[in-house]
N, C-alpha and C positions, 0 to 999 in steps of 0.2 A: 869523560866523566858524567854521569847523570844521578840526582839526587832526586827522590821524592820524598816530601815530607809534609806535615800542617803545620799551619801556624795559628797558635791560638791568640786569645785576649792577652791568657799570661806572659805570651812570648813578648806583646806590645808593650805590656807593661813593665816587664824586664829591661825591654831597649829604652825605654823613656828614664826609669830609675839606672841606667849603668849611666844614660845623657847626665844626668841630672847631677849622679854624686862622680864623675869623673871629667865634666867640664869647667876649666879653669874660671870660665865667665861666670858660669851658674853660681860657683862656690864661693867668687869674689863678691858676687850682688848677695846671698844669701849672707854671707858675712857683714856685709856693708847693713844690711837689712836687721840684722841681729842687733847689732850695735846703736843703729839710728834710735831701734825702737826702745833698747832699755833705757838710752839717755834720755829722750822725749818723756819714757814713763816717770823717770825717775826726777828728772830735773823740772820737768813739770810737774807731777805732782808736789813734790817739796815748795815749787813755787807758788801754786795753786792754794796749798795751805799756809804760805808766810802771809801771802795777799791776804786770806780769808782770816789772818789771822789767829789761827788753831794750830800751826804749826808746834809739833813736839815731837819726842822721842819715838812713842811709837806710830805717828803718821810717818815720820824718814823711814823706820824700819819694814813698816808697811810696803809703802812704795820701791825702795830696794828691795822686798821680796817678789814683787809684780814685776821689777824690772829682771831680775833673774828670771821667772818664769817666762819673758817674753824672749831673753836672750839664751836661753835653753830650749824653750818651745817652738822658736821658730823654724829650724831644720825639720821636727816630727811634723809641723801644720804645713810644709812646702811640700813633705816629700808626701803627704797621705793626699794634697789638692793635686799632684802630678798623677797619682792612681786614678782618683776622681775622675779629672781630664781628659786620660787616655781613656777611660768605660764610657763617658759621655760622645765622648768622639765615634769609637766604634760601634754605638748606636745606632747612629745617623745612617740613614737608607742609602746613601751615597757613599760609604765608606767600609760596607758590608762585604768587599771585593778581599780587602784587606787583611781578613782570617779566611782559610780555608787549605784545601791542596795547593801544593808548590810544586812546580818541577824546575832545578836549577842544572842548566845544561853549561859544563865548562868544554870549550871548544878551542882551536888552536889559537887565537888569535882575541877571542872575546867568551861573554859569558850571557846566559838568556835564563828569565826569569819568568817562568809562564804559569798562572794561576787564572782563577774565575776573572774575565776581563781585565787580563795583564798578559801583555806578552813584550816585555821590554830586553833590548838586547844591549851590552856594556861592554865597550873595549875595557880589557885591562889597564890600560894607563889612565881610564876614569876613577879606578879605585884609589882614592885620596889617604884614606888610612884602613884600619883593623882595631877594632875591639871584639873582648870578648869579655864571658862570665864564667860562672860555674858550668852553665847550660847552652852558651851560642858563642857562634859569630858573628858580629856585625862587620858588615862589607858596607863603606861610608863612600858613595858615589858623589855628594855632596856636603855640605857643613853639616846641613839637618836630618838627610835622609840614608838610611843604609837599608841593606838587603839580611833580613834576620835567616839565619841558618842555625837551627838547633842540631847540637850534637848527634840526635837521635837519628839523624839523618844519615850517618855515617855507621857503614858495618863493620869495621873496625878502625885500629887507631893507625894503620897505613893507610887508609883511605881518607880520613881525616887529616894525617900530615901531608898527604900530598894535594889534598883540597887547599890546604894553607900556604903549602909554597907556589902553587899555581899563581893563587889570588894575590900574593904579597909579591909576586917576581919581577913587580914593575915599581914598587916601593922603596925608593931608593934611599930613605931616613929611617934609619933602624928604630928610633924612637915612635915613628906612625904605625909600627907594627905592635899587635898584640900579643 
């Protein structure tokens, strides 16, 4: 099976947002940041007002409101930072080959990804897990990097299903399949 498709900047953004949303370590880190920032603002602001001898109900309510903004605004801010960082990375000259036309060839025991300045062969056993969103398959070949395959690369649902079965054939843990 040979697939021809283009990878766009949006495909890389979608991959990173999918990783951001579905990685337990990332989500735990964000939750910790949310809680810590809210506690620091609420307690720190209240303590500051107390030491300055201007503590009042209004100042406590103000700092609690600011803490709520920190708690609920952190995920939005972090998501925005992910998008900006991906855009910045893709603008670098040495990363220009990440986007553009790709050819993914599935063979008997391996698959090959070819594109501009890229020709990489992977054994099916190298696939650690798969993920998907509304428009892509992500074939993880290590903890942080994946081959992005947009659904637009497939001519029909049968080809899409065959691709998925071949890619995931060596993944024994069903939880690691999308």
